[in-house]
KEZA-989070 format. One record per residue (C-alpha): residue number from 1; x, y, z. Coordinates in pm, 1 decimal. Layout:
# KEZA-989070
NODE  NUM  X  Y  Z;
...
# end
This chain:
# KEZA-989070
NODE  1  220.1  810.6  -1510.8;
NODE  2  396.2  722.5  -1836.0;
NODE  3  171.2  581.6  -2102.2;
NODE  4  372.1  288.2  -2231.5;
NODE  5  357.3  240.9  -2608.8;
NODE  6  141.1  -38.3  -2747.5;
NODE  7  450.8  -223.9  -2868.0;
NODE  8  546.2  -269.7  -2501.7;
NODE  9  202.0  -333.5  -2353.1;
NODE  10  108.5  -579.8  -2627.6;
NODE  11  421.4  -794.7  -2582.1;
NODE  12  386.5  -1126.9  -2400.7;
NODE  13  728.2  -1099.6  -2235.9;
NODE  14  951.7  -797.3  -2178.2;
NODE  15  1302.7  -758.0  -2036.7;
NODE  16  1377.2  -413.0  -1891.8;
NODE  17  1752.1  -353.2  -1917.5;
NODE  18  1953.5  -47.1  -1819.6;
NODE  19  2214.4  108.9  -1590.1;
NODE  20  2148.7  196.9  -1223.0;
NODE  21  1906.3  481.6  -1145.6;
NODE  22  1764.9  486.1  -1499.6;
NODE  23  1407.3  401.8  -1400.6;
NODE  24  1399.8  25.1  -1467.9;
NODE  25  1203.0  -50.5  -1151.4;
NODE  26  946.0  223.5  -1218.6;
NODE  27  883.1  92.7  -1569.7;
NODE  28  864.0  -263.1  -1435.0;
NODE  29  590.1  -166.9  -1183.8;
NODE  30  401.0  46.8  -1434.9;
NODE  31  402.4  -229.8  -1691.8;
NODE  32  269.5  -485.2  -1440.3;
NODE  33  -4.4  -244.2  -1329.1;
NODE  34  -93.3  -174.4  -1693.0;
NODE  35  -127.4  -545.9  -1763.1;
NODE  36  -319.2  -661.8  -1454.5;
NODE  37  -497.2  -546.9  -1137.6;
NODE  38  -355.4  -850.5  -957.2;
NODE  39  7.5  -898.7  -1065.8;
NODE  40  263.2  -1134.6  -911.4;
NODE  41  609.0  -997.8  -822.3;
NODE  42  899.7  -1233.4  -753.9;
NODE  43  1116.6  -1000.6  -547.1;
NODE  44  1478.4  -1102.2  -500.3;
NODE  45  1593.6  -770.0  -354.4;
NODE  46  1306.3  -601.1  -168.8;
NODE  47  1070.5  -717.5  104.1;
NODE  48  703.0  -773.1  23.1;
NODE  49  613.7  -474.4  239.8;
NODE  50  849.3  -250.1  42.5;
NODE  51  723.2  -381.1  -293.3;
NODE  52  363.0  -302.9  -191.2;
NODE  53  460.4  48.9  -81.5;
NODE  54  650.2  106.0  -407.1;
NODE  55  358.0  -25.9  -611.0;
NODE  56  110.9  212.5  -448.6;
NODE  57  349.6  508.8  -477.2;
NODE  58  435.0  447.7  -844.7;
NODE  59  87.3  355.3  -970.1;
NODE  60  -129.9  554.9  -732.1;
NODE  61  -337.0  235.7  -702.8;
NODE  62  -410.0  -17.4  -432.0;
NODE  63  -170.4  -309.3  -383.1;
NODE  64  -436.0  -526.4  -215.0;
NODE  65  -447.5  -786.6  -493.3;
NODE  66  -73.1  -784.2  -559.1;
NODE  67  94.8  -1118.7  -480.9;
NODE  68  460.4  -1106.8  -375.3;
NODE  69  706.6  -1396.4  -359.0;
NODE  70  948.8  -1244.0  -108.9;
NODE  71  1307.6  -1376.6  -118.9;
NODE  72  1440.6  -1121.8  131.4;
NODE  73  1250.4  -1123.5  463.3;
NODE  74  1354.2  -1473.5  574.7;
NODE  75  1713.0  -1411.5  472.6;
NODE  76  1710.9  -1108.2  702.4;
NODE  77  1621.1  -1343.3  987.6;
NODE  78  1251.7  -1263.0  1015.5;
NODE  79  1050.5  -1585.4  1001.3;
NODE  80  704.5  -1491.9  879.5;
NODE  81  446.9  -1749.3  760.6;
NODE  82  299.8  -1741.9  410.1;
NODE  83  -31.9  -1565.4  348.9;
NODE  84  -257.5  -1582.6  40.0;
NODE  85  -83.2  -1274.4  -105.3;
NODE  86  272.7  -1316.2  27.1;
NODE  87  491.6  -1623.7  -12.3;
NODE  88  834.9  -1641.1  148.4;
NODE  89  1148.8  -1806.1  11.3;
NODE  90  1463.3  -1861.7  222.4;
NODE  91  1683.9  -1664.2  -16.3;
NODE  92  1706.8  -1540.9  -375.0;
NODE  93  1956.2  -1822.2  -437.5;
NODE  94  1692.1  -2089.2  -383.5;
NODE  95  1552.8  -2118.9  -737.7;
NODE  96  1374.6  -2447.8  -664.8;
NODE  97  1180.9  -2291.5  -380.8;
NODE  98  1093.8  -1984.3  -587.5;
NODE  99  960.4  -2219.9  -856.3;
NODE  100  751.6  -2413.6  -602.3;
NODE  101  597.5  -2096.6  -456.6;
NODE  102  526.3  -1964.2  -804.7;
NODE  103  351.1  -2289.7  -895.4;
NODE  104  142.8  -2252.6  -574.8;
NODE  105  36.2  -1905.6  -687.7;
NODE  106  -50.2  -2033.2  -1036.1;
NODE  107  -260.9  -2316.7  -891.4;
NODE  108  -451.4  -2087.3  -655.4;
NODE  109  -520.6  -1822.2  -921.3;
NODE  110  -784.4  -2000.2  -1127.8;
NODE  111  -955.5  -1745.1  -1348.7;
NODE  112  -760.8  -1443.3  -1215.3;
NODE  113  -593.0  -1254.0  -1501.6;
NODE  114  -246.8  -1190.6  -1359.5;
NODE  115  87.7  -1067.3  -1491.6;
NODE  116  425.9  -1179.6  -1358.1;
NODE  117  733.5  -972.2  -1276.4;
NODE  118  1080.3  -1088.2  -1173.1;
NODE  119  1290.8  -822.6  -1002.0;
NODE  120  1569.5  -882.7  -1066.0;
NODE  121  1777.5  -1120.6  -1273.7;
NODE  122  2092.3  -938.6  -1161.1;
NODE  123  2028.7  -1055.3  -805.4;
NODE  124  1996.4  -1416.8  -922.5;
NODE  125  2328.7  -1384.1  -1106.2;
NODE  126  2498.1  -1324.6  -771.2;
NODE  127  2411.3  -1686.9  -684.3;
NODE  128  2403.4  -1871.0  -1016.8;
NODE  129  2578.0  -1878.0  -1351.8;
NODE  130  2403.3  -1712.1  -1649.7;
NODE  131  2300.8  -2045.3  -1805.1;
NODE  132  2113.8  -2153.1  -1489.8;
NODE  133  1943.7  -1813.0  -1456.1;
NODE  134  1851.5  -1827.2  -1825.1;
NODE  135  1693.4  -2173.5  -1784.0;
NODE  136  1503.1  -2065.2  -1472.4;
NODE  137  1373.2  -1750.1  -1645.1;
NODE  138  1269.4  -1945.7  -1951.7;
NODE  139  1072.2  -2197.2  -1743.5;
NODE  140  899.9  -1919.9  -1550.1;
NODE  141  818.7  -1723.1  -1867.7;
NODE  142  676.6  -2034.7  -2026.6;
NODE  143  467.7  -2118.7  -1717.4;
NODE  144  328.3  -1762.4  -1717.5;
NODE  145  261.2  -1783.6  -2089.6;
NODE  146  73.7  -2111.7  -2036.6;
NODE  147  -167.0  -1920.0  -1811.1;
NODE  148  -196.6  -1635.8  -2062.7;
NODE  149  -9.3  -1406.9  -1820.7;
NODE  150  242.5  -1155.8  -1958.8;
NODE  151  589.4  -1165.0  -1801.8;
NODE  152  848.6  -894.5  -1730.6;
NODE  153  1203.1  -925.5  -1594.8;
NODE  154  1465.4  -665.3  -1504.6;
NODE  155  1843.5  -676.8  -1545.0;
NODE  156  2116.2  -421.0  -1474.6;
NODE  157  2287.8  -374.1  -1809.6;
NODE  158  2616.0  -247.9  -1665.0;
NODE  159  2647.2  -513.0  -1392.5;
NODE  160  2725.1  -799.7  -1634.5;
NODE  161  2921.8  -843.0  -1954.8;
NODE  162  2752.3  -821.1  -2293.0;
NODE  163  2749.0  -1195.5  -2350.2;
NODE  164  2554.1  -1249.6  -2025.4;
NODE  165  2304.8  -976.0  -2113.5;
NODE  166  2263.3  -1123.5  -2461.5;
NODE  167  2192.7  -1470.1  -2313.8;
NODE  168  1928.9  -1324.1  -2082.7;
NODE  169  1753.7  -1141.7  -2368.6;
NODE  170  1677.3  -1477.7  -2525.0;
NODE  171  1358.6  -1581.7  -2333.2;
NODE  172  1194.3  -1241.9  -2393.1;
NODE  173  997.3  -1121.6  -2693.7;
NODE  174  1086.7  -755.5  -2640.2;
NODE  175  1367.6  -565.2  -2468.6;
NODE  176  1304.1  -222.0  -2317.8;
NODE  177  1629.4  -30.7  -2263.6;
NODE  178  1655.2  260.7  -2020.7;
NODE  179  1909.0  541.8  -1990.7;
NODE  180  1954.5  887.4  -1838.3;
NODE  181  2039.0  1185.7  -2060.6;
NODE  182  2076.3  1533.8  -1905.0;
NODE  183  1886.0  1419.1  -1594.2;
NODE  184  1597.5  1283.6  -1804.9;
NODE  185  1514.4  914.9  -1783.2;
NODE  186  1440.6  768.4  -2124.1;
NODE  187  1342.9  432.0  -2268.0;
NODE  188  1316.6  262.4  -2603.8;
NODE  189  1185.4  -78.0  -2708.8;
NODE  190  1324.3  -329.3  -2953.7;
NODE  191  1228.5  -671.2  -3082.0;
NODE  192  1498.3  -928.5  -3150.4;
NODE  193  1498.2  -818.5  -3512.6;
NODE  194  1435.7  -476.8  -3663.7;
NODE  195  1523.1  -126.7  -3544.3;
NODE  196  1438.6  2.6  -3195.2;
NODE  197  1174.5  268.8  -3126.9;
NODE  198  1282.0  628.0  -3060.3;
NODE  199  1404.6  716.3  -2710.5;
NODE  200  1112.0  855.3  -2506.9;
NODE  201  1134.0  1047.6  -2178.4;
NODE  202  941.7  929.0  -1874.5;
# end
């Protein structure tokens, strides 16, 4: 498992940005697992069951304390009731409902040191304009920060134009970029100001 540099682990909020198949999701899961034994994943593209399987495969750990806000299962027509560790939202386009379920998780997590992940912003951009997604992300990042929980989001860098990507960088303290060079997945980290770190394989 990649040991993420301190600059990444010590950040309060991180945006993982890169092209398809460059390891964004792996880094996202590893970062959450490095931050907390009981993270919260807002999943706009994968079912809770799949997220739990991915989490265990990538981290080698147990996903028992992982909380998933699942925006997929109901949209696929399967009506499953909420449980303490899985909350369901009608679709990834329903930002209000995602916010309500996230607030539920916050209120029922007294004293549990969590971390929050949103996978992915690109999915939300299929429903909403960049400004609305930016506002939603900012509110969620600030709510997480209020609990002392670090926050990570993911965006596909090639799926949107540069202006959109730039707007979405705004709520995050640090951006981790991913790429593939000669079949090796690599990442680097950069703050809003100053030079990025070196590219590192993972």
